[in-house]
C-alpha positions as CSV (number, residue, x, y, z in Angstrom):
1,M,126.2,94.0,-45.9
2,R,122.4,92.8,-46.1
3,I,123.9,89.0,-46.5
4,R,125.9,87.8,-43.4
5,D,128.2,85.6,-45.7
6,A,129.2,88.4,-47.4
7,E,130.2,90.8,-44.5
8,N,134.5,90.3,-45.4
9,L,134.0,89.0,-48.7
10,P,132.4,90.5,-52.4
11,K,129.6,88.9,-52.6
12,P,130.1,87.2,-56.0
13,L,131.9,85.1,-53.8
14,V,129.3,84.1,-51.5
15,H,129.0,80.3,-52.0
16,I,125.8,78.3,-53.0
17,G,126.5,74.9,-52.4
18,H,130.0,74.2,-52.9
19,R,130.9,76.8,-55.5
20,P,130.7,80.4,-55.1
21,L,127.9,82.8,-57.3
22,L,130.3,84.4,-60.1
23,W,131.2,80.1,-60.3
24,H,127.6,79.6,-61.2
25,V,127.7,82.3,-63.4
26,M,130.7,81.3,-65.2
27,K,129.5,78.3,-65.5
28,Y,126.0,79.1,-67.2
29,Y,128.0,81.0,-69.9
30,A,130.7,78.0,-70.6
31,H,127.8,75.9,-71.2
32,F,126.6,78.1,-74.5
33,G,130.6,78.5,-75.6
34,H,131.6,81.4,-73.7
35,K,134.3,80.8,-72.0
36,D,136.8,83.7,-72.0
37,F,135.9,85.7,-69.3
38,V,137.4,89.2,-68.0
39,L,136.7,89.8,-64.2
40,C,136.3,93.8,-63.0
41,L,137.6,93.6,-59.8
42,G,136.9,95.9,-57.3
43,Y,136.8,95.1,-53.6
44,R,138.3,92.2,-52.1
45,A,140.0,91.1,-55.7
46,D,142.6,89.6,-53.9
47,A,140.1,87.1,-52.1
48,I,138.5,86.6,-55.8
49,K,142.1,85.8,-57.6
50,N,143.2,83.4,-54.9
51,Y,140.0,81.5,-55.1
52,F,140.6,81.1,-58.9
53,L,144.9,80.3,-57.9
54,N,143.7,78.0,-55.6
55,Y,140.7,76.5,-57.3
56,N,140.3,72.5,-55.9
57,E,138.2,71.0,-59.2
58,C,137.7,68.0,-56.6
59,V,134.8,70.0,-55.3
60,S,132.7,69.9,-58.0
61,N,133.9,66.8,-60.0
62,D,134.3,62.7,-59.6
63,F,137.5,61.7,-59.1
64,V,139.5,58.4,-58.1
65,L,142.2,58.6,-55.7
66,S,144.9,56.0,-56.0
67,G,148.5,54.7,-54.8
68,G,147.7,55.9,-51.0
69,G,146.7,59.6,-52.3
70,K,149.5,59.7,-54.3
71,T,147.6,59.4,-57.7
72,L,144.5,61.3,-58.5
73,E,142.4,60.6,-61.6
74,M,140.0,63.6,-62.8
75,M,136.8,62.1,-64.4
76,S,135.1,65.2,-65.5
77,R,136.3,68.9,-65.0
78,D,135.3,72.4,-64.8
79,I,137.4,75.5,-66.2
80,D,140.8,73.7,-67.5
81,D,139.5,75.1,-71.0
82,W,138.3,78.8,-69.7
83,R,140.7,81.6,-69.8
84,I,140.2,84.2,-67.3
85,T,141.4,87.9,-67.6
86,F,141.7,89.2,-63.7
87,A,141.1,93.6,-63.5
88,D,141.3,95.7,-61.6
89,T,138.8,98.2,-61.9
90,G,139.0,100.7,-58.5
91,I,137.3,99.6,-55.3
92,S,134.9,102.6,-55.1
93,S,134.2,102.3,-59.4
94,N,130.7,102.2,-60.3
95,I,129.4,99.8,-63.1
96,G,130.4,101.7,-65.7
97,Q,133.9,102.9,-64.8
98,R,134.4,98.9,-64.1
99,L,133.0,98.4,-67.7
100,K,135.2,101.1,-68.7
101,A,138.5,99.7,-67.8
102,A,138.1,96.6,-69.2
103,Q,137.7,98.0,-72.7
104,K,141.2,97.4,-73.3
105,Y,141.1,93.7,-72.9
106,L,138.3,93.7,-75.4
107,E,140.0,94.4,-78.7
108,G,138.6,92.8,-81.9
109,E,135.8,91.7,-80.2
110,E,132.7,93.3,-82.0
111,V,129.9,91.9,-79.6
112,F,130.2,90.6,-75.8
113,L,128.4,89.9,-73.3
114,A,128.5,91.3,-69.5
115,N,126.9,90.2,-66.6
116,Y,126.7,91.7,-62.5
117,S,127.5,88.7,-61.2
118,D,124.2,88.6,-58.7
119,G,121.9,86.7,-60.4
120,L,120.8,83.5,-62.0
121,T,118.8,82.2,-64.7
122,D,117.8,79.1,-67.0
123,L,117.6,81.8,-69.7
124,P,118.1,80.1,-73.0
125,L,121.1,82.8,-74.3
126,P,121.2,81.3,-77.7
127,Q,117.8,82.9,-77.9
128,Q,118.5,86.4,-76.8
129,L,121.8,86.6,-78.5
130,D,119.1,85.7,-82.2
131,H,117.0,88.2,-80.9
132,F,120.5,90.5,-80.7
133,R,121.4,90.3,-84.3
134,M,118.0,90.0,-85.5
135,H,117.2,93.6,-84.5
136,D,121.1,95.3,-85.1
137,K,121.2,97.5,-82.4
138,V,124.0,98.3,-79.6
139,A,122.7,96.9,-76.5
140,S,120.1,94.4,-75.3
141,F,119.3,93.6,-71.7
142,L,117.5,90.8,-70.0
143,C,114.2,92.4,-69.0
144,V,112.5,90.1,-65.7
145,R,109.4,90.5,-63.6
146,P,110.9,91.2,-59.5
147,N,111.4,88.0,-57.5
148,L,110.3,89.9,-54.4
149,S,107.5,89.8,-52.1
150,Y,105.9,93.5,-52.3
151,H,102.8,94.8,-53.4
152,V,102.1,97.3,-55.8
153,V,99.3,100.1,-54.8
154,S,97.0,102.0,-56.9
155,M,95.3,105.4,-55.4
156,Q,92.8,107.9,-56.1
157,G,93.0,110.1,-53.4
158,P,94.1,109.0,-50.0
159,M,91.4,105.6,-51.5
160,V,93.3,102.1,-52.4
161,S,91.7,101.5,-55.9
162,D,94.1,98.5,-56.6
163,I,97.0,96.3,-54.7
164,R,98.7,93.5,-56.2
165,P,101.6,91.5,-56.2
166,I,104.7,93.1,-57.6
167,D,105.4,90.6,-60.2
168,N,102.0,90.4,-61.3
169,G,101.3,92.7,-63.9
170,D,103.7,94.8,-66.7
171,L,106.5,95.8,-64.3
172,R,109.8,94.5,-65.0
173,I,113.2,95.2,-63.9
174,N,117.5,95.0,-65.4
175,G,118.0,91.3,-65.0
176,G,121.7,92.0,-64.9
177,Y,122.3,90.3,-68.2
178,F,124.0,92.6,-71.4
179,I,124.6,91.8,-74.7
180,F,127.1,94.8,-76.3
181,K,128.3,96.1,-79.5
182,K,131.9,97.5,-79.1
183,D,130.2,101.0,-80.0
184,I,128.4,100.6,-76.0
185,F,131.9,102.7,-75.2
186,K,130.8,105.6,-77.6
187,Y,128.0,105.9,-75.6
188,M,129.8,106.4,-72.0
189,R,131.5,109.5,-70.2
190,D,133.7,109.5,-67.7
191,K,132.6,108.3,-64.4
192,E,128.8,107.8,-65.7
193,E,126.8,104.7,-64.5
194,L,126.2,102.2,-67.0
195,V,122.3,102.3,-67.0
196,E,121.9,106.0,-65.9
197,E,123.5,108.4,-68.9
198,P,124.2,106.0,-71.4
199,F,121.3,103.4,-71.5
200,R,119.5,107.0,-71.9
201,R,121.6,108.1,-74.4
202,L,120.8,104.6,-76.5
203,A,116.9,104.5,-75.8
204,R,116.6,108.3,-77.7
205,E,118.9,106.5,-80.6
206,R,116.4,103.6,-80.4
207,Q,119.8,101.5,-80.2
208,L,118.6,99.7,-76.8
209,L,116.7,96.5,-76.6
210,G,114.7,95.0,-74.0
211,Y,114.7,91.0,-73.9
212,S,111.4,90.0,-71.8
213,Y,111.8,86.5,-70.2
214,D,109.5,84.7,-68.0
215,G,111.1,81.7,-66.8
216,Y,113.4,81.5,-64.1
217,W,115.6,84.6,-62.7
218,A,116.5,85.4,-59.1
219,S,118.9,87.7,-57.8
220,M,121.1,87.3,-54.3
221,D,121.0,90.5,-52.4
222,T,119.7,89.3,-49.3
223,L,120.4,86.5,-46.3
224,K,116.8,85.4,-47.4
225,D,117.7,85.2,-50.9
226,K,120.5,83.2,-50.7
227,Q,118.8,80.7,-48.5
228,Q,116.2,80.3,-51.3
229,L,119.4,79.7,-53.6
230,E,120.5,77.4,-51.5
231,T,117.2,75.1,-50.6
232,L,117.3,74.7,-54.2
233,Y,120.8,73.9,-55.2
234,A,120.1,71.4,-52.3
235,T,117.3,69.8,-54.2
236,G,119.7,68.6,-56.7
237,A,117.3,70.3,-59.7
238,A,118.8,74.0,-59.1
239,P,116.8,75.7,-62.6
240,W,119.6,78.1,-63.5
241,E,122.1,74.6,-63.4
242,I,121.3,74.2,-67.3
243,W,124.8,72.5,-67.9
244,K,123.0,69.4,-65.5
245,T,120.2,69.1,-67.3
246,A,121.9,69.1,-70.7
247,R,124.0,66.4,-69.4
248,K,121.4,64.3,-68.7
249,N,119.2,65.0,-71.6
250,R,122.5,63.1,-73.0
251,D,123.0,60.3,-71.2
252,A,119.2,59.2,-71.2
253,S,119.4,59.9,-75.4
254,Q,123.0,57.9,-75.2
255,Q,120.9,54.9,-73.2
256,L,118.0,55.2,-75.5
257,E,120.5,54.7,-78.9
258,D,122.4,52.0,-76.5
259,V,119.0,49.7,-75.8
260,R,118.2,50.5,-79.8
């Protein structure tokens, strides 16, 4: 409700540039080779389904049109190697209930990734996965500094003893990028929110990892957040578009080899 564009859309379908936020998140995972997705749908599930059912590759890829528009040749593709499961998990379900409803689609998966789909980052995902495997715990989540313009105030009685930007300190928040073993479901009870009771149980048993990251991370919660992401996207160098950075680096390396 805090984003005007989302008045009649689920927030993950709000566009950043030519594609919705959800696409940017999925593109991030696909860049690292994770292309089997389960979308836990709730409000306006039909809109998300229809977006992918009517997906237009031409919007974000180069192509050649010939024969008076009769022949279309794609120079690159986005989602032809993605597998997407569309799972209705209830309009009023909380995050925990949505994850629990998707459990049946995770058969055979010892470890899986989960995401709120409302934040973008340039986090090197393999590093978080290596950290998770090294510590061998049930759950891990990204811990980031809040991208808020508020100030933290310290007081002694009625007197202010310190005031500083909220991102200038040790405070960290849940960044919404998760890694779970399938054992996560043993810690969940009916109708519980994911990061409330289940995470507290994990913490008590020392099974919950926090992965601190100080690189780029931003959530899209307000119209101002959307505008900031749009501005970054318009520069052609949005920090979260690591697939573009990787492609440019490959092209540069190839050019260097050609010169040699």
